[in-house]
C-alpha positions in Angstrom: 5.0 -7.3 80.7 3.6 -3.8 80.2 7.0 -2.5 80.5 8.2 -4.3 78.2 5.1 -3.2 75.4 6.2 0.7 76.5 9.7 -0.1 75.3 8.8 -1.6 72.2 6.5 1.2 71.6 9.1 3.8 72.5 11.6 1.8 69.8 9.0 1.6 67.3 8.1 5.5 67.6 11.7 6.3 67.1 12.1 4.1 63.9 9.0 5.5 62.8 10.2 9.3 63.4 13.7 8.3 61.8 11.8 6.4 58.4 9.2 9.6 57.8 12.0 12.1 58.3 14.4 9.9 55.8 12.2 9.5 53.4 11.6 13.3 53.2 15.0 14.1 53.2 16.1 11.7 50.8 13.2 12.5 48.1 14.4 16.2 48.4 17.9 16.1 48.5 18.0 13.5 45.9 15.7 15.9 43.5 17.9 18.5 44.5 21.3 17.0 43.7 19.8 15.7 40.3 18.7 18.9 39.4 21.6 20.5 40.0 23.9 18.1 38.4 21.2 19.0 35.3 21.9 22.0 35.4 25.6 21.8 35.7 25.4 20.2 32.3 23.6 22.6 31.1 25.3 25.5 32.4 28.9 24.2 31.9 32.0 25.1 34.2 31.8 28.9 34.2 28.0 29.4 34.3 28.1 26.6 37.2 30.2 28.8 38.9 28.5 31.6 38.7 25.1 30.7 40.1 27.3 28.8 43.0 28.6 32.3 43.8 25.5 33.9 43.6 24.0 31.5 46.1 26.5 31.4 48.0 26.4 35.3 48.5 22.5 34.4 49.8 23.1 31.8 52.1 25.7 34.0 53.9 23.0 36.7 54.4 20.2 34.4 54.5 22.1 32.9 58.1 23.2 36.3 59.3 19.7 37.4 59.2 18.9 34.2 61.3 21.3 35.0 63.7 20.9 31.5 65.0 17.4 31.2 65.6 16.7 28.0 63.6 18.6 26.1 66.2 16.4 27.7 68.7 13.4 26.2 67.6 15.0 22.6 67.4 16.7 23.1 70.5 13.5 24.6 72.5 10.9 23.5 70.3 11.7 19.6 71.4 11.3 21.2 75.2 8.2 22.4 74.3 9.0 26.2 74.8 6.3 28.5 73.2 9.1 30.6 71.6 8.1 30.1 67.7 6.2 33.5 66.7 8.9 35.8 68.5 11.8 34.4 66.3 9.6 34.0 63.5 8.8 37.7 63.6 12.7 39.0 64.3 13.9 36.3 61.4 11.6 38.7 59.5 12.4 41.7 60.4 16.4 40.7 60.2 16.2 39.6 56.8 14.3 42.3 55.3 17.1 44.6 57.1 19.8 42.7 55.3 18.3 42.3 52.3 17.8 45.5 51.5 21.6 46.1 52.4 22.6 43.1 49.6 20.2 45.1 47.4 22.4 47.7 47.2 25.8 45.8 47.4 25.2 43.6 44.8 24.3 45.2 41.7 21.3 46.3 42.7 20.2 42.5 42.2 16.6 42.1 43.7 16.3 38.5 43.2 19.6 38.3 45.8 17.3 40.0 48.2 14.2 38.1 47.2 16.1 34.7 47.7 17.4 36.1 51.4 13.9 36.6 52.9 12.8 33.3 51.0 15.9 31.3 52.2 14.9 32.6 56.3 11.4 31.7 55.4 11.6 28.4 54.6 14.3 27.6 57.2 12.8 29.0 60.0 9.3 26.8 59.2 11.2 23.5 58.8 13.0 24.4 61.7 9.8 24.4 63.6 8.8 21.2 62.4 11.5 19.3 63.4 11.8 20.9 66.8 8.1 19.4 67.1 9.5 16.2 65.9 6.5 16.8 63.0 8.2 14.9 60.7 5.6 13.4 58.8 4.5 17.3 58.1 8.6 17.9 57.7 8.7 15.5 54.7 5.9 16.8 52.8 6.9 20.4 52.8 10.1 19.6 51.8 9.3 17.7 48.9 6.7 20.1 47.8 9.3 22.7 48.1 11.7 20.9 45.7 9.7 19.9 43.7 8.7 24.0 43.1 12.0 24.3 42.7 12.9 22.4 40.1 9.7 23.4 38.1 9.8 27.3 38.3 13.9 27.4 38.0 14.1 25.0 34.6 11.5 27.3 33.2 12.1 30.8 34.8 16.0 29.8 33.4 15.1 29.4 29.9 13.2 32.5 30.1 15.6 34.6 31.6 19.2 32.8 32.2 20.8 32.9 35.4 18.9 35.0 37.5 15.7 32.2 36.6 17.5 30.4 38.4 17.8 32.2 41.7 14.0 33.6 41.2 12.5 30.2 40.9 14.3 28.8 44.0 12.8 32.0 45.6 9.4 31.3 44.6 9.7 28.0 45.9 10.6 29.1 49.5 7.9 32.1 49.7 5.2 29.7 49.5 5.6 29.0 52.9 4.4 32.1 54.4 1.3 30.8 54.8 2.4 28.4 57.6 4.4 31.2 59.4 1.3 33.1 59.4 -0.2 30.1 61.0 2.1 29.4 63.6 1.5 33.5 64.4 -2.2 32.9 64.8 -1.4 30.3 67.1 1.5 31.3 69.5 1.9 34.7 70.9 4.6 37.0 70.7 6.7 36.9 73.5 9.9 38.9 73.9 10.8 38.0 77.6 11.1 34.5 76.8 13.3 35.0 73.9 15.5 37.2 76.9 15.8 33.9 79.0 18.0 32.4 75.9 20.0 35.3 75.2 23.4 33.4 75.9 22.5 30.5 73.9 20.7 32.4 71.0 24.3 34.8 70.7 26.2 31.4 70.5 24.0 29.9 68.4 24.2 32.8 66.2 28.1 32.9 66.3 27.5 28.8 65.1 25.3 29.5 62.3 27.4 32.5 60.8 30.5 29.8 61.0 28.8 27.1 59.2 27.0 29.3 56.9 30.8 30.7 56.1 32.2 27.1 56.4 30.0 26.4 53.6 30.0 29.5 51.4 33.2 31.5 51.7 35.1 29.3 50.3 33.2 29.9 46.9 33.2 33.5 47.1 36.8 33.7 47.8 37.5 31.3 44.9 35.9 32.8 42.1 37.5 36.2 41.8 41.2 34.3 42.9 40.8 31.6 40.5 38.2 32.3 38.6 34.1 30.9 38.0 35.3 27.9 35.7 37.7 26.3 38.6 34.6 27.3 40.9 32.2 25.3 38.7 34.5 21.9 38.6 35.0 22.3 42.7 31.3 23.3 43.2 30.5 19.9 40.9 32.7 18.2 43.3 30.6 19.2 46.4 27.6 18.8 44.9 28.7 14.8 44.5 30.0 14.6 47.8 26.6 16.6 49.4 25.1 13.5 48.0 27.4 11.1 49.6 26.2 12.6 52.5 22.7 13.0 52.1 21.9 10.0 54.4 24.9 10.8 57.7 23.9 14.6 57.2 19.9 13.2 57.6 20.6 11.5 60.5 22.5 14.1 62.3 19.2 16.6 62.0 17.5 13.0 63.6 19.8 12.7 66.4 20.1 16.4 67.1 16.3 16.9 67.9 16.6 13.6 70.1 20.1 14.8 72.0 17.9 18.3 72.4 14.8 16.0 74.3 17.9 13.7 76.3 16.7 10.5 74.5 19.7 8.0 73.6 21.2 8.6 69.9 24.2 6.2 70.0 22.6 3.6 67.3 22.0 6.2 65.1 25.3 8.0 65.2 26.9 4.6 64.9 24.7 4.7 61.6 25.9 7.8 60.5 29.6 6.7 61.0 29.4 3.6 58.9 27.3 4.8 56.4 29.8 7.6 55.8 32.8 4.5 54.8 30.9 3.2 52.6 30.2 5.9 50.6 33.6 7.5 50.5 35.1 4.3 49.6 32.6 3.8 46.4 33.0 7.7 45.5 36.6 7.0 45.3 36.1 3.8 43.0 33.3 4.7 40.6 33.7 8.3 39.7 36.5 8.0 37.3 33.9 5.8 35.9 30.7 7.3 35.7 31.8 11.1 35.6 33.4 11.6 32.0 29.8 10.0 30.9 27.9 11.9 32.4 29.2 15.0 32.5 31.7 15.4 29.7 32.5 19.1 30.4 34.1 18.2 34.2 36.7 15.9 33.4 39.0 17.9 35.7 36.7 17.1 38.7 37.3 13.4 39.0 40.1 14.0 41.2 38.3 16.6 43.5 36.0 14.4 43.5 38.0 11.4 44.8 40.0 13.9 47.2 37.0 15.5 48.6 35.4 11.5 49.0 38.0 11.5 52.0 36.4 14.2 54.0 32.9 12.5 54.4 34.3 10.0 57.1 35.9 13.0 59.2 33.1 15.0 58.6 30.3 12.7 59.7 31.9 12.2 62.8 32.1 15.4 63.9 28.3 15.7 63.2 28.2 13.0 66.2 29.8 15.4 69.1 28.2 18.7 67.5 25.0 17.1 68.2 26.0 16.0 71.3 27.1 19.7 72.5 24.2 21.0 70.5 21.7 18.6 72.4 23.1 20.1 75.9 23.1 23.7 75.0 26.9 23.2 75.0 27.0 25.5 71.9 30.3 27.3 72.7 32.0 24.4 72.0 30.9 23.9 68.6 31.3 27.1 67.5 35.3 27.4 68.5 35.3 23.9 66.7 33.9 25.3 63.3 35.9 28.6 63.8 38.8 26.3 63.4 37.5 24.6 60.8 36.9 27.7 58.7 40.4 29.1 59.7 42.1 26.2 58.7 39.8 26.3 54.9 40.4 29.6 53.7 44.2 29.2 54.8 44.5 25.9 52.5 42.6 27.4 50.1 44.6 30.6 49.6 48.0 28.7 49.5 47.2 25.4 48.5 45.0 26.5 45.4 47.7 29.1 44.5 50.2 26.3 44.0 47.8 22.9 43.2 45.4 24.5 41.6 41.8 22.9 41.2 43.1 19.9 43.5 44.5 22.1 46.1 41.2 23.5 46.7 39.9 20.3 47.1 42.4 19.1 49.4 41.1 22.1 51.7 38.3 20.2 52.3 40.1 17.4 53.5 42.7 19.4 55.9 39.6 21.0 57.2 37.6 17.9 58.1 40.2 16.2 60.0 41.3 19.4 61.9 37.4 19.8 63.0 37.2 16.1 63.9 40.5 16.3 65.7 39.5 19.2 67.8 36.3 16.9 68.9 38.3 14.2 69.9 40.4 16.0 71.8 37.6 18.2 73.6 35.6 15.1 74.5 38.4 13.6 76.4 39.4 17.0 77.8 35.6 17.0 79.2 35.2 13.5 80.3 38.7 14.0 82.8 36.7 17.4 84.3 
């Protein structure tokens, strides 16, 4: 009877954690999605393309600064290894260096430089909470951050234009310096413990870089080749897909922290795939109905959203493999897959974008996602055979 009760408590705690994490992620991504759709209606295709381009530069530079350390905090935090302060210090130093370089390269743009530092601080703080499985606290701070982002960005946009949006996002990040400071007081800096994890650190860095390139390089390539207006339509499509992938993406982060602890996540991974299939079908059917009403300036994005919706399912399946291999510290497999995705997408954007324009660029997302998931399916079969 005691064993049954203990099993019940374990299951209850798992779903409690999932519900807390779910609420925070759903609320913040919902707020963020609505905010960016609202900004799209204000900025139009060209302006929306420009702000997407600037943010992509900031994210890529911020990810380089992170050097894979967010995954270290999640994986080793879940294993109760005191690595937080050491990682935070390296993150602050590296973000300061990268931000200084970007300041001089991108037209002395101080807002992007500040964005990079803020992005690193917020990413590390949230990764620490996920690694420790403090899902209630995590939910609270990401909701606070998103509310601040919306308020500051809208106010500053009306005061100083596009740069105001970047500055508003940065301010919402920098508020969490206080949480980082608390960790510095509680956990001592210990470089030797990080040195022991250098192999995983390098792999994690390469993984983060490839993921950042996957999420940002497409925009940096599209803008000079095909223009900001096309990029604006493409980004709106991605924004809708991001909203649709909200729940599967949230479940992925939850699964990763539990995979790292050796807990079973089979049910969660089945949910990821099932929900993604439903959302993809709904998007294809409903986008031609609602988009012309809500975003009349972005009617070209209808077919983009329908095409991109197909990518949700293979992306969801790939995420289950990523969680599995990262949780077991086999990050090299994930890095190769991410690099394959990136290479496929770059080639597809250049070739199909020049041939078919906006729809060709959208199709590159689908092709890359299919290649990505096929790689993991093949690797998984080979891995089990060996």
